[in-house]
C-alpha positions in Angstrom: -157.1 -107.5 -43.1 -157.7 -110.8 -45.0 -155.5 -112.1 -47.7 -158.1 -111.3 -50.3 -158.5 -107.7 -49.1 -154.7 -107.3 -49.1 -154.5 -108.6 -52.7 -157.3 -106.3 -53.8 -155.7 -103.3 -52.1 -152.6 -103.7 -54.2 -154.2 -105.0 -57.4 -156.9 -102.3 -57.9 -154.4 -99.3 -58.3 -152.3 -101.4 -60.7 -155.4 -102.2 -62.8 -156.5 -98.5 -62.8 -153.0 -97.4 -63.9 -153.0 -100.0 -66.8 -156.4 -98.9 -68.0 -155.4 -95.2 -67.9 -152.3 -95.8 -69.9 -153.6 -98.1 -72.5 -156.8 -96.5 -73.5 -155.9 -93.3 -75.2 -153.5 -92.4 -77.9 -151.1 -89.4 -77.7 -148.4 -87.7 -79.6 -146.1 -90.5 -78.2 -148.3 -93.4 -79.5 -149.1 -91.9 -82.9 -145.7 -92.4 -84.6 -145.6 -95.5 -86.8 -147.3 -96.9 -89.8 -151.1 -96.9 -89.9 -153.0 -98.8 -92.5 -156.7 -98.0 -93.4 -158.7 -101.1 -92.8 -162.3 -99.9 -93.2 -163.9 -96.9 -94.8 -167.5 -95.6 -94.6 -168.4 -93.0 -97.2 -171.6 -91.1 -96.3 -172.0 -88.7 -99.2 -175.6 -89.0 -100.5 -175.2 -86.3 -103.1 -172.4 -88.1 -105.0 -172.9 -90.8 -107.6 -172.4 -94.4 -106.4 -169.6 -94.9 -109.0 -167.7 -91.9 -107.6 -168.3 -93.1 -104.0 -166.9 -96.5 -104.9 -163.8 -95.0 -106.5 -163.2 -92.9 -103.4 -163.7 -96.0 -101.2 -161.1 -98.0 -103.2 -158.6 -95.2 -103.2 -158.9 -94.7 -99.4 -158.6 -98.4 -98.7 -155.1 -98.3 -100.2 -154.0 -95.5 -97.9 -151.1 -96.0 -95.5 -149.9 -93.2 -93.2 -146.4 -93.1 -91.8 -146.4 -90.7 -88.9 -143.0 -89.8 -87.5 -142.0 -88.6 -84.0 -140.6 -85.3 -85.5 -144.1 -84.2 -86.5 -143.8 -85.2 -90.2 -145.8 -87.8 -92.1 -145.9 -89.6 -95.4 -149.1 -90.8 -97.1 -148.9 -93.6 -99.6 -152.1 -94.1 -101.6 -152.8 -95.6 -105.0 -149.1 -95.4 -106.0 -148.8 -91.8 -105.0 -146.8 -90.3 -102.1 -147.7 -87.1 -100.3 -145.7 -85.6 -97.4 -146.5 -83.0 -94.7 -146.7 -82.3 -91.0 -149.1 -83.5 -88.4 -150.3 -82.2 -85.0 -152.8 -83.3 -82.4 -155.1 -80.6 -81.1 -158.0 -80.2 -78.6 -156.5 -82.8 -76.1 -156.0 -85.4 -78.9 -159.6 -85.0 -80.2 -158.5 -83.9 -83.6 -155.6 -84.4 -85.9 -154.5 -81.7 -88.4 -152.5 -82.7 -91.4 -150.7 -80.0 -93.4 -149.6 -80.7 -96.9 -147.9 -78.4 -99.4 -149.2 -74.9 -100.0 -151.4 -76.0 -102.9 -153.3 -78.6 -100.7 -153.2 -76.8 -97.4 -154.6 -78.3 -94.1 -156.8 -81.2 -93.6 -158.6 -81.7 -90.2 -160.1 -85.0 -88.9 -162.1 -85.5 -85.7 -160.7 -88.5 -83.8 -163.7 -90.6 -82.9 -161.4 -93.2 -81.4 -157.7 -93.0 -80.8 -155.8 -95.8 -79.0 -152.2 -97.1 -79.1 -152.9 -99.6 -82.0 -156.2 -98.4 -83.6 -157.9 -95.1 -84.5 -161.0 -93.9 -86.3 -161.2 -90.5 -87.7 -164.1 -88.7 -89.4 -163.6 -86.2 -92.1 -166.4 -83.7 -92.9 -166.8 -82.6 -96.5 -168.8 -79.4 -96.6 -172.2 -79.8 -98.2 -171.4 -83.4 -99.2 -171.2 -85.6 -96.1 -168.6 -87.5 -94.1 -165.9 -90.1 -94.5 -165.0 -92.4 -91.6 -161.7 -94.3 -91.7 -160.7 -97.1 -89.3 -156.9 -97.6 -89.1 -154.6 -100.1 -87.4 -151.0 -99.6 -86.4 -148.8 -102.0 -88.3 
């Protein structure tokens, strides 16, 4: 076996392991503070002024996910608290607020250790896509 073949023999499994570990988020990588960096509001039935107000409000959002399954949302000077859980093999995140608000579910379009994108469906209105970065 040549020196190059020997190097490749040991290097390929290490690279595969690194790719497998770093590509997907999990309940271990979610805890931390996540800041919304980009928002796409696709709600054609709403007025442009209302869409812009929603956009500005969402751009101020910061989520603090904790390892104990609780979270805090800081947005436009307000603070909301609740619990979080990942479901469907980390394809969705469910946020549960107080009884008055209830559950909110988002499809995880991308979920990595330092960035994620979730899509929220608003029945009969459209969708909101939020890109977030871990701080």
